[in-house]
C-alpha positions in Angstrom: 7.3 -0.1 12.6 8.8 3.1 10.2 12.4 2.8 8.8 14.9 6.1 8.8 15.9 7.0 5.1 20.1 6.5 6.8 18.9 2.9 8.3 17.9 1.6 4.5 21.3 3.8 3.3 23.2 1.8 6.1 21.9 -1.8 4.8 22.3 -1.0 1.0 26.2 0.3 1.5 26.9 -3.1 4.0 25.6 -5.2 1.0 27.1 -3.3 -1.9 29.8 -0.9 -0.5 31.4 1.7 -2.9 27.4 2.3 -4.6 26.3 5.4 -4.9 22.7 5.5 -2.5 20.2 8.2 -2.6 16.8 8.0 -0.4 13.7 10.0 -0.7 11.3 9.8 1.9 8.0 10.4 -0.3 5.4 11.4 1.9 7.5 12.4 5.3 6.1 8.9 6.9 8.7 7.0 7.3 7.2 4.4 5.4 7.5 5.4 2.1 10.7 5.7 0.3 12.6 5.9 -3.3 15.6 4.8 -3.8 18.4 5.6 -6.5 21.7 2.9 -6.4 24.6 3.1 -8.5 26.7 0.1 -8.1 29.4 -1.8 -10.2 27.6 -4.7 -9.2 24.9 -4.7 -10.9 26.6 -4.9 -14.6 25.6 -7.3 -16.4 22.8 -8.1 -14.3 19.0 -7.6 -15.5 16.5 -4.9 -13.8 15.1 -8.5 -12.1 18.5 -9.3 -10.8 19.7 -6.0 -9.6 16.0 -5.4 -7.5 16.9 -9.0 -6.1 20.5 -7.8 -4.9 18.4 -4.4 -2.8 16.3 -6.9 -1.8 18.3 -8.9 -0.1 20.2 -6.0 1.1 17.4 -5.3 3.0 17.3 -9.0 5.0 13.4 -8.9 4.7 12.1 -5.8 5.9 9.9 -5.2 2.9 6.5 -5.2 3.6 7.5 -5.5 8.0 9.5 -2.4 8.5 9.3 -1.1 5.6 6.2 -0.5 4.0 7.2 0.5 0.5 9.8 1.3 -1.5 10.1 2.9 -5.2 14.3 1.4 -6.6 16.2 2.7 -9.3 19.2 0.9 -10.0 21.7 1.9 -12.3 25.0 -0.2 -13.4 28.1 0.9 -13.2 30.9 0.0 -15.7 34.3 -0.4 -15.6 
């Protein structure tokens, strides 16, 4: 069961409002995506903590509806 890029984007923006989210479907199959997220919520956090925030935003869909997601996070410093 595949997810649309816009669904992924919406979930992330719901958890991280005012963030910049770019999603790319790597294979055109709805299962393999790359995303880049810029957010103030990442400031002062390690890369692992930043990625955990993104996984939590997806609410357990990783490995189920969403097969593969390459995540790149960038903190926006104030």
